[in-house]
N, CA, C and O of each residue as an XYZ file, in Angstrom:
620
protein
N     139.740    129.575    166.230
C     139.531    130.805    165.700
C     138.098    131.571    166.320
O     137.990    132.729    166.723
N     137.163    130.613    166.253
C     136.017    131.463    166.824
C     136.009    131.538    168.449
O     135.453    132.428    169.093
N     136.697    130.485    168.968
C     136.924    130.466    170.416
C     137.914    132.007    171.111
O     137.802    132.643    172.159
N     138.579    132.092    170.259
C     139.323    132.887    170.278
C     138.730    134.271    169.899
O     139.374    135.230    170.324
N     138.048    134.438    169.456
C     137.083    135.623    168.823
C     136.282    136.018    169.797
O     136.131    137.205    170.087
N     135.643    134.960    170.442
C     134.446    134.914    171.315
C     135.317    135.095    172.699
O     134.874    135.567    173.746
N     136.460    134.687    172.505
C     137.246    135.362    174.150
C     137.825    136.361    174.470
O     138.553    136.511    175.451
N     137.475    137.316    173.458
C     138.248    138.412    173.137
C     136.658    139.384    173.985
O     135.491    138.994    173.974
N     137.246    140.755    174.665
C     136.322    141.636    175.190
C     135.323    142.002    174.189
O     135.367    141.517    173.058
N     134.621    142.651    174.470
C     133.382    143.177    173.016
C     134.138    144.378    172.656
O     134.241    144.355    171.429
N     134.696    145.377    173.111
C     135.690    146.607    172.647
C     136.603    145.912    171.643
O     136.798    146.438    170.548
N     137.163    144.772    171.963
C     138.251    144.346    171.120
C     137.935    143.808    169.990
O     138.603    143.714    168.961
N     136.284    143.255    170.359
C     135.909    142.393    168.981
C     135.302    143.128    167.852
O     135.158    142.612    166.744
N     134.856    144.645    168.211
C     134.785    145.330    167.254
C     135.792    146.178    166.517
O     135.711    146.724    165.416
N     136.992    146.140    167.621
C     138.498    146.757    166.671
C     138.675    145.461    165.804
O     139.251    145.788    164.767
N     138.384    144.023    165.829
C     139.199    143.221    165.081
C     137.886    143.258    163.891
O     138.301    143.045    162.752
N     136.817    143.426    163.965
C     135.726    143.584    162.825
C     136.086    144.851    162.112
O     136.389    144.767    160.922
N     136.086    145.895    162.645
C     136.693    147.418    161.946
C     137.810    146.985    161.248
O     137.871    147.198    160.037
N     138.963    146.240    162.001
C     140.258    146.084    160.786
C     140.235    145.043    159.999
O     141.326    144.778    159.495
N     139.336    144.345    159.715
C     139.017    143.149    159.128
C     138.118    143.993    157.857
O     138.416    143.829    156.674
N     137.437    144.543    158.121
C     136.326    145.287    157.003
C     137.533    146.373    156.466
O     137.700    146.532    155.257
N     138.150    146.920    157.219
C     139.068    148.018    156.560
C     140.175    147.256    155.177
O     140.442    147.715    154.067
N     140.529    146.201    155.713
C     141.672    145.354    155.146
C     140.638    144.828    153.781
O     141.217    144.960    152.703
N     139.363    144.321    153.692
C     138.654    144.102    152.949
C     138.564    144.964    151.861
O     138.728    144.547    150.715
N     138.231    146.540    152.201
C     138.098    147.619    151.493
C     139.458    147.800    150.426
O     139.548    148.004    149.215
N     140.466    147.611    151.547
C     141.650    148.000    150.618
C     142.168    147.131    149.791
O     142.800    147.565    148.828
N     142.057    146.072    149.933
C     142.199    145.013    148.776
C     141.456    145.022    147.918
O     141.805    144.768    146.765
N     140.218    145.320    148.257
C     139.038    145.541    146.893
C     139.281    146.598    146.035
O     139.089    146.529    144.821
N     139.870    147.981    146.859
C     140.069    149.162    146.290
C     141.312    148.940    145.059
O     141.310    149.344    143.897
N     142.438    148.074    145.862
C     143.620    148.259    145.443
C     143.809    146.913    144.177
O     144.861    146.883    143.539
N     142.863    146.000    143.945
C     142.829    144.730    143.408
C     141.508    145.081    141.994
O     141.542    144.438    140.945
N     140.672    145.947    142.206
C     139.778    145.912    141.777
C     139.411    147.276    141.257
O     139.451    147.432    140.036
N     139.169    147.972    141.787
C     138.917    149.385    141.681
C     139.886    150.549    140.936
O     139.426    151.458    140.245
N     141.039    150.381    141.159
C     142.113    150.974    140.954
C     142.677    150.234    139.602
O     143.180    151.027    138.806
N     142.681    149.265    139.317
C     142.914    148.942    137.760
C     141.747    149.389    137.056
O     142.095    149.827    135.959
N     140.374    149.469    137.246
C     139.250    149.709    136.135
C     139.819    151.218    136.201
O     139.733    151.654    135.053
N     140.352    152.178    137.032
C     140.319    153.511    137.126
C     141.442    153.512    135.923
O     141.363    154.334    135.009
N     142.064    152.933    135.962
C     143.414    153.002    135.051
C     142.923    152.980    133.973
O     142.721    153.987    133.295
N     142.610    151.640    133.592
C     142.191    151.304    132.396
C     140.888    152.070    131.746
O     140.655    151.991    130.540
N     140.178    152.712    132.522
C     138.978    153.460    132.031
C     139.806    155.154    131.466
O     139.549    155.731    130.410
N     140.550    155.505    132.268
C     141.349    156.483    131.591
C     142.307    156.321    130.249
O     142.594    157.115    129.354
N     142.675    154.941    130.505
C     143.414    154.697    129.416
C     142.168    154.743    127.839
O     142.643    155.070    126.751
N     141.304    154.538    127.905
C     140.544    153.877    126.987
C     140.082    155.484    126.602
O     140.119    155.837    125.424
N     139.653    156.413    127.655
C     139.154    157.790    127.574
C     140.158    158.406    126.458
O     139.788    158.836    125.365
N     141.432    158.373    126.906
C     142.663    159.026    125.900
C     142.549    158.677    124.594
O     142.715    159.445    123.647
N     142.133    156.975    124.504
C     142.344    156.675    123.089
C     141.051    157.131    122.666
O     141.270    157.583    121.543
N     139.890    157.266    122.905
C     138.518    157.475    122.243
C     138.776    159.124    122.262
O     138.146    159.819    121.465
N     139.562    159.629    123.038
C     139.860    161.561    122.549
C     140.594    161.475    121.460
O     140.125    162.026    120.464
N     141.963    160.759    121.327
C     142.855    160.454    120.298
C     141.976    160.316    118.814
O     142.255    161.034    117.853
N     141.076    159.473    118.780
C     140.657    158.868    117.916
C     139.591    159.841    117.438
O     139.645    160.027    116.223
N     138.697    160.466    118.034
C     137.787    161.672    117.824
C     138.680    162.891    117.144
O     138.213    163.587    116.241
N     139.840    163.049    117.606
C     140.498    164.233    117.121
C     140.989    164.027    115.596
O     140.992    164.822    114.656
N     141.471    162.458    115.697
C     141.482    162.233    114.402
C     140.772    162.504    113.370
O     141.065    163.174    112.379
N     139.444    161.738    113.742
C     138.251    162.130    112.541
C     138.005    163.387    112.778
O     137.391    163.784    111.788
N     138.139    164.309    113.578
C     137.651    165.580    112.981
C     138.877    166.055    112.080
O     138.469    166.903    111.287
N     140.058    165.835    111.949
C     141.361    166.323    111.394
C     140.930    165.487    109.731
O     141.300    165.973    108.662
N     140.219    164.372    109.813
C     140.221    163.368    108.573
C     138.814    164.443    108.002
O     138.562    164.523    106.800
N     138.265    164.957    108.710
C     136.982    165.255    108.114
C     137.248    166.620    107.404
O     136.755    166.907    106.313
N     138.221    167.582    108.252
C     138.612    168.520    107.968
C     139.577    168.413    106.462
O     139.455    169.197    105.522
N     140.326    167.503    106.505
C     141.192    167.171    105.265
C     140.407    167.023    104.010
O     140.776    167.415    102.904
N     138.851    166.184    104.395
C     138.287    165.833    103.502
C     137.433    166.979    102.945
O     137.040    166.725    101.806
N     137.096    167.984    103.345
C     136.580    169.449    102.945
C     137.644    170.261    102.261
O     137.263    171.328    101.781
N     139.232    169.860    102.102
C     140.125    170.685    101.378
C     140.280    170.014    100.450
O     141.104    170.707     99.853
N     140.101    169.047     99.748
C     140.446    168.389     98.586
C     139.577    168.827     97.499
O     138.358    168.928     97.633
N     140.271    169.110     96.316
C     139.453    169.842     95.320
C     138.700    168.820     94.653
O     139.064    167.658     94.467
N     137.590    169.367     94.301
C     136.576    168.379     93.603
C     135.464    167.714     94.581
O     134.647    166.850     94.262
N     135.613    168.257     95.707
C     134.723    167.556     97.062
C     135.068    166.301     97.446
O     136.047    165.847     96.854
N     134.549    165.592     98.272
C     134.673    164.130     98.495
C     134.553    163.150     97.789
O     135.148    162.119     98.102
N     133.854    163.198     96.793
C     133.648    162.118     95.922
C     134.310    162.204     94.595
O     133.902    161.622     93.589
N     135.793    163.286     94.685
C     136.196    163.362     93.636
C     136.807    162.166     92.572
O     136.693    161.956     91.364
N     137.511    161.513     93.691
C     138.084    160.353     92.855
C     137.481    158.873     92.819
O     137.939    157.745     92.999
N     135.854    159.583     92.403
C     135.244    157.920     92.313
C     135.654    156.628     91.396
O     135.753    156.803     90.182
N     135.857    155.529     91.873
C     136.156    154.839     91.257
C     135.277    153.632     90.854
O     134.340    153.516     91.644
N     135.278    152.910     90.099
C     134.321    151.648     89.802
C     132.897    152.095     89.890
O     132.118    151.444     90.586
N     132.611    152.850     89.427
C     131.075    153.386     89.485
C     129.806    152.609     88.668
O     128.608    152.888     88.635
N     130.623    151.450     87.981
C     129.808    150.664     87.249
C     129.198    149.269     88.062
O     128.261    148.484     87.912
N     130.404    149.485     89.074
C     130.339    148.129     89.707
C     128.902    148.089     90.948
O     128.355    149.169     91.173
N     128.558    147.249     91.434
C     127.256    147.119     92.432
C     128.102    147.514     93.898
O     129.297    147.363     94.151
N     127.206    147.969     94.587
C     127.746    148.451     95.948
C     127.749    147.048     96.671
O     128.264    147.257     97.770
N     127.449    145.856     96.574
C     127.785    144.590     97.147
C     129.034    144.127     96.404
O     129.729    143.454     97.165
N     129.426    144.217     95.503
C     130.687    143.977     94.871
C     131.798    144.864     95.662
O     132.769    144.325     96.194
N     131.570    146.302     95.695
C     132.487    147.094     96.150
C     132.942    147.305     97.385
O     134.002    147.850     97.694
N     131.831    146.706     98.335
C     131.679    146.828     99.884
C     132.245    145.388    100.122
O     132.850    145.163    101.170
N     132.094    144.539     99.313
C     132.801    142.866     99.879
C     134.437    143.064     99.481
O     135.346    142.787    100.264
N     134.598    143.491     98.384
C     136.085    143.837     97.803
C     136.978    144.702     98.486
O     138.192    144.511     98.546
N     136.238    145.869     99.117
C     137.129    146.707     99.719
C     137.395    146.360    101.109
O     138.329    146.831    101.758
N     136.482    145.460    101.572
C     136.387    145.291    103.066
C     137.362    143.834    103.450
O     137.749    143.430    104.546
N     137.544    143.313    102.175
C     138.882    142.402    102.329
C     140.136    142.603    102.335
O     141.114    142.070    102.859
N     139.847    143.855    101.356
C     141.666    144.580    101.537
C     141.833    145.134    102.868
O     142.955    145.066    103.369
N     140.841    145.695    103.545
C     141.371    146.158    105.013
C     141.088    145.157    106.131
O     140.804    145.364    107.311
N     141.239    144.022    105.456
C     140.909    142.842    106.537
C     139.784    142.762    107.390
O     139.913    142.467    108.578
N     138.642    143.014    106.847
C     137.123    142.737    107.642
C     136.480    142.033    107.087
O     136.517    142.088    105.858
N     135.760    141.233    107.630
C     135.095    140.099    107.427
C     133.700    140.374    108.049
O     133.598    140.396    109.276
N     132.373    140.633    107.072
C     131.558    141.165    107.701
C     130.969    139.842    107.693
O     131.428    138.938    106.994
N     129.383    139.621    108.888
C     128.614    138.535    109.053
C     127.602    138.524    107.896
O     127.335    137.555    107.185
N     126.929    140.129    107.801
C     126.079    139.960    106.996
C     125.975    141.139    106.087
O     126.426    142.247    106.375
N     125.245    140.792    104.768
C     125.491    142.189    103.947
C     123.938    142.298    103.254
O     123.692    141.510    102.340
N     123.018    143.146    103.625
C     121.690    143.391    102.944
C     121.482    144.601    101.886
O     121.590    145.824    101.974
N     121.243    143.986    101.173
C     120.605    145.485    100.259
C     119.164    145.992    100.374
O     118.123    145.343    100.276
N     119.352    147.406    100.624
C     118.430    148.456    101.092
C     118.057    149.391    100.140
O     117.997    150.599    100.370
N     117.737    148.723     98.784
C     117.286    149.588     97.755
C     118.575    149.593     96.755
O     119.468    148.782     97.001
N     118.690    150.317     95.833
C     119.716    150.689     94.708
C     120.928    150.751     94.936
O     121.857    150.089     94.473
N     120.892    151.996     96.049
C     122.025    152.673     96.363
C     122.276    152.704     97.945
O     122.693    153.666     98.591
N     122.022    151.774     98.294
C     121.992    151.551     99.943
C     121.958    149.982    100.202
O     121.335    149.074     99.652
N     123.116    150.020    101.540
C     123.258    148.554    101.994
C     123.695    148.803    102.981
O     124.256    149.831    103.361
N     123.324    147.246    103.834
C     123.026    147.490    105.373
C     124.334    146.316    105.758
O     124.028    145.143    105.542
N     125.394    146.511    106.171
C     126.396    145.706    106.683
C     126.671    145.480    108.337
O     127.041    146.382    109.088
N     126.441    144.242    108.695
C     126.592    143.724    109.877
C     128.359    143.280    110.255
O     128.894    142.651    109.342
N     129.008    143.484    111.159
C     130.149    143.180    111.844
C     129.944    142.348    112.967
O     128.954    142.414    113.696
N     130.949    141.517    113.109
C     131.389    141.062    114.413
C     132.780    140.857    114.693
O     133.428    140.275    113.823
N     133.370    141.226    115.749
C     134.727    141.123    116.316
C     135.414    141.929    115.142
O     136.467    141.385    114.808
N     135.103    143.129    114.384
C     135.768    143.677    113.692
C     136.738    144.636    114.108
O     136.188    145.546    114.729
N     138.101    144.794    113.991
C     138.796    146.140    114.294
C     138.348    147.469    114.137
O     137.794    147.822    113.096
N     138.487    148.017    114.818
C     137.501    149.244    114.899
C     138.652    150.117    114.195
O     138.007    150.987    113.611
N     139.824    150.314    113.976
C     140.704    151.052    113.682
C     140.712    150.565    111.458
O     140.846    151.291    110.473
N     140.572    149.584    111.558
C     140.378    148.939    110.380
C     138.838    149.655    109.548
O     138.712    150.238    108.471
N     137.924    149.314    110.526
C     136.597    149.954    109.895
C     136.439    151.184    110.037
O     135.420    151.598    109.483
N     137.177    152.111    110.677
C     137.260    153.377    110.117
C     137.938    153.765    108.814
O     137.480    154.489    107.929
N     139.083    153.166    108.860
C     140.046    153.331    107.789
C     139.036    153.119    106.579
O     138.674    154.072    105.890
N     138.691    152.089    106.404
C     137.348    151.111    105.461
C     136.559    152.396    105.096
O     136.470    152.871    103.964
N     136.046    152.844    106.140
C     135.023    153.675    105.961
C     135.017    155.233    105.135
O     134.178    155.887    104.516
N     136.516    155.403    105.535
C     137.442    156.768    105.119
C     137.295    156.207    103.327
O     136.750    156.881    102.453
N     137.842    155.022    103.145
C     138.314    154.711    101.912
C     137.091    154.534    100.957
O     137.045    155.046     99.839
N     136.304    153.918    101.387
C     135.047    154.168    100.795
C     134.628    155.519    100.473
O     134.630    156.015     99.347
N     134.250    156.099    101.606
C     133.709    157.904    100.937
C     134.510    158.543     99.857
O     134.028    159.191     98.928
N     136.205    158.225    100.124
C     136.863    159.162     99.458
C     137.337    158.508     97.786
O     137.764    159.178     96.846
N     137.134    157.262     97.816
C     137.515    156.600     96.630
C     136.411    156.212     95.922
O     136.494    156.347     94.701
N     135.162    155.663     96.479
C     133.742    155.245     95.748
C     132.705    156.173     95.885
O     131.813    156.047     95.045
N     132.568    157.068     96.703
C     131.542    157.954     97.008
C     130.681    157.107     97.541
O     129.691    156.865     96.851
N     130.774    156.541     98.655
C     130.100    155.611     99.174
C     129.850    156.140    100.710
O     130.851    156.043    101.419
N     128.768    156.644    101.292
C     128.785    157.526    102.606
C     127.993    156.707    103.604
O     127.113    155.911    103.274
N     128.332    156.934    104.726
C     128.181    156.064    106.013
C     126.454    157.019    106.023
O     126.295    158.230    105.868
N     125.461    156.026    106.243
C     124.127    156.478    106.696
C     123.882    156.516    108.001
O     123.175    157.347    108.572
N     124.444    155.649    108.468
C     123.561    155.390    110.244
C     124.628    154.129    110.274
O     124.846    153.330    109.363
N     125.271    154.184    111.672
C     126.366    153.053    111.912
C     125.670    153.117    113.671
O     125.089    153.987    114.320
N     126.142    151.601    113.962
C     125.719    151.753    115.483
C     127.182    150.517    116.112
O     127.404    149.425    115.587
N     127.710    150.908    116.913
C     128.668    150.311    117.476
C     128.560    149.661    118.988
O     128.097    150.426    119.834
N     128.921    148.376    119.414
C     129.422    147.751    120.093
C     130.462    147.147    121.009
O     130.844    146.089    120.510
N     130.975    147.363    121.974
C     132.355    146.612    121.932
C     132.394    145.139    122.313
O     131.668    144.552    123.116
N     133.387    144.665    121.574
C     133.424    143.095    121.424
C     134.330    143.126    122.985
O     134.825    144.024    123.666
N     134.229    141.656    123.098
C     135.160    141.012    124.094
C     136.567    141.161    124.317
O     137.117    141.047    125.412
N     137.299    141.504    122.879
C     138.887    142.168    123.204
C     138.734    143.460    122.596
O     138.030    143.978    121.730
N     139.715    143.802    123.425
C     140.206    145.398    123.351
C     140.297    145.808    121.838
O     141.115    145.105    121.245
N     139.633    146.829    120.981
C     139.538    147.400    120.039
C     139.119    146.559    118.631
O     139.364    146.832    117.456
N     138.434    145.498    119.196
C     137.291    145.081    118.573
C     135.843    145.483    118.559
O     135.417    145.895    119.638
N     135.174    145.454    117.758
C     133.594    146.088    117.882
C     132.433    145.271    116.982
O     132.673    144.838    115.855
N     131.038    145.117    117.707
C     130.404    144.582    116.860
C     129.195    145.426    116.254
O     128.765    146.215    117.095
N     128.696    145.470    115.342
C     127.897    146.746    114.790
C     127.508    146.603    113.577
O     127.902    145.665    112.884
N     126.639    147.558    113.133
C     126.016    147.668    111.705
C     126.113    148.748    111.231
O     125.646    149.655    111.920
N     126.714    149.111    109.947
C     126.587    149.920    109.471
C     125.748    150.132    107.861
O     125.714    149.304    106.950
N     125.246    151.232    107.882
C     124.266    151.598    106.666
C     125.004    152.428    105.960
O     125.454    153.511    106.336
N     125.185    151.681    104.459
C     126.026    152.697    103.536
C     125.441    153.209    102.501
O     124.454    152.542    102.192
N     125.642    154.219    101.744
C     124.919    154.979    100.613
C     125.435    155.433     99.577
O     126.076    156.450     99.840
N     125.466    155.110     98.317
C     126.056    155.628     97.348
C     125.585    156.815     96.830
O     124.412    156.998     96.503
N     126.700    157.832     96.727
C     126.357    159.327     96.655
C     125.877    159.436     95.236
O     125.502    160.522     94.793
C-alpha cells in the first residue's frame, strides 16, 4: 500500500489524501454527529413538554379552593416519616435524608426517575403542605434518571 501511494504522482497523492479526509468526515458526521443532533432535539422536545406540564400544574394549583395546602394530611407526623413513606409510594429510594431544622429536610437521590420525582414533589405540596425550598439535579447514566438533592420545607 505504501509503495503504491508513493508511486503516485504528487497531484494524485493530494487527491487521495483529500478523498480519504472527506470519507473520514462523512463517516464521522453520519455515525456520530447526526445521531447526537437527533437525540439532542428529542431531549429538548421532552424538556419543553415537561416545562409546559409544570406550568399547567402551577396554574391548576392556584385555582384550587383554599390554596395549595388545603388538603393537608397527617400534620402530626414528623417530616422524616412523611417524606420516607410518600417516597416509597412513588417508587423513590433516597440515598440520604438529613433534618435541617424542625420544618426542613434535605433529601439526596441517586438514579431516581425524574417523572416519579416530580409527581412526588407535587403530591407533597398538595397533600401535605411540604414545599420545595431548593433543588439541584444532574442527569444519571440512564435516560430519565437523575441524581440530585432537594431541600423540603413544611409550610
